[in-house]
N, C-alpha and C positions, 0 to 999 in steps of 0.2 A: 503494498499501500504506499504511495507515495504521500509524503508530508508536506504542509505548507511550509513557503518559508519562514513565515511568522510564527509559527510552533518551533522553530530549534531553538537549543540554549547559546549561549556565546561559546560554551566549551565545545557541544556542539557541531558549529557553523566552523570553529577553527580546526576543529577534524578532518573538515570537509577539502579545507584548504591544505592542508597537512602543517599547519604554522601552530607556535603556541604563545604567542606573543603576536604584538605589534612594532613596527620600525617606524619610529619619527621619520616622518615626510617636511621637510619643508619646501614648498611650491614655493618658487622662482618665477614669480606675476609683477608686470607693472601693475600699480594701480591703474583701474579704469570708471574714469566718473561716469554718473549717470546720466542718462538721455535726458531731454524733455520729457520724453513721453513717459518714461518711468514715473519720475519726479511728479507725472501730473498723477499716475497709478497708485504711488503710494500715497499722495495725497487723498486718492481717492478712498484706498483702505482703511484711513483714520478711522473713518467711520463704521468699523465691522472691530470684534472684539479680538484680537492676534493676540491674546495670552492665555483664553481658555478654551476656543472653541478650534475642533481640528478644521473644519470647513474654513473660515477666515485664515488659517495657517494655510492652507492647500492653495487660496487665492493668492496669500503673499509670495510662494513657491513658483507658482503659473507667473505672475507678473516678473520675478528674477527671470527666470527661463526666460520668457519671452523676450527680456533683454537681450541676451547671449545668443541662445539656442539655436532661432529660424535660419541663421545661414549655415550651419550646418547637419542637422538633423532631423527625423520626425521622434517623436513622442508618445509614450504609450506603446504597450504591447504586453504578450502571455506569452510567460517563460515555461518551459518544460524541460526535467530530465527524466533519467529512465528511476530517480530519485525522490526529486523534488517538485512542485508544482504550487503554481499562485500565480498570483499577479504582479508585476513592478509597480511601484507608482509612479515613476517614469522612467522611460529606457530611452536612448538612443542610436542609432543604426544609421547606418550609409543611408541617404534619400532614394527612397525605391517603392515599388509601391504592394509592397510588403514589407512584414519587420523580417531583416535575417539580420547575422553577424551583429550580436549587442555589442556596442561598446562602453558604455556607462548605464547603470545602474542606479535608482536613487530611491531608498526607503524611508518616508518619513517617519521621524521618531514621534509615533502615538503619544499621546499625552504627556510629550516631552522624555518618553524613557528610552534614552540614548543608547544603553544598556542592549535594551531589547531591538532596537533600531540597526546596531551597529549588528546582531547577531542574523540579522533579517537581511541586510546588505552584504555581509557576506557568504551569504545561502544565494543572493541572486545574482552575486560575481560568480559564484561556482557554477548557476544554472547558465549562465551567459560565456562561460569559460565552455563547460560539456558543450553548448550548442555552437561556438565556434568551432572545436575539435570535430563537430559531425561535417564541418566544410574543410578539415585540415587547415585551419587558421589558427595559430599560435602566439598572437600578440597580448600583450598586457589588458587587464579589464579592470575598468575605474569603478569606483561606486560613491556615492554620497551618502549620508543620512543626514537629514537635515527638519528640524519642528517650523520650518521658514525665518527665524530670526536667529538661530544658529545653527551653521554649516560645516561639517567634519569631510574630509575626503580621503579616501581609500585607491591604489594602487595593486594589482598583485599581478604576478607572472607566475603561470604555473611551474611548480616547484621552488618557487623566491621566494623571497620573504613578503607580508602583507604591509604595505606601506600607508602608515596613517599621518594626515594632517594633523595642524593645532588647529584652535575653533577660529572659525571667522563668524562676524557677525554683523547684522545690520546697522550697527552702533557706529562700522567705518565700511560703512559699504561700498567705498571703489576697491580697498581690499579684496573684499568677500566677489565683486565683478571681477575685479582681475584673477583671482583662483578658479572662477568659474570656467571664466574664458579661457584659462589654460587648461585645463582639463577638455573644452570642447575642442580646442585646439588640436592637442594631442587625440581626439576623437576623430576629427578630419583629416589628420596624416593619417590615420589606421584607413579610414574608408577610401582615400586618394588610392592607397597603396593596394587594396582591394580591387578597387577598380582597375589597375594597369595590369593585374594578375586576372582579371575576367577578358 
């Protein structure tokens, strides 16, 4: 029976990726100032309770992704492996009419539970990697855990360490957007490499 991503403990998720701990990851990214569109969207989002409602937190995450991602990939999708199943909160893949070759997955830290968010994200990263292996692709998989206001980034290469960034927050929006831009640019490079192979 397949288990849901959200049903694994952190120990079980680390076991999937053959790791026992996280390696600190310093994302070297230039700050990215918010566009006037994002500033307006964030102003409008102040009408919502971003502290306690999951739906409002999702709106905030949507706004931040909409600032960076559209030039790189499609979002959302279903990931399955022979062991796990579920829906990633966000899934970034090469821009195609179908979801394939997942590059980055995002787990929302429901009720601000970053420990469970880490476990879910690692499980999703494992599923991304498993799907990529079906197409004989062996590149790093990226992940994010966020509650909208706080973001933490991950990178895993099969058989390698699981890298974990420090926390990025909307209090320092240019730094957060720079980190998000950096991981999306890395995804774009992977997608370009795949296009050249096709």
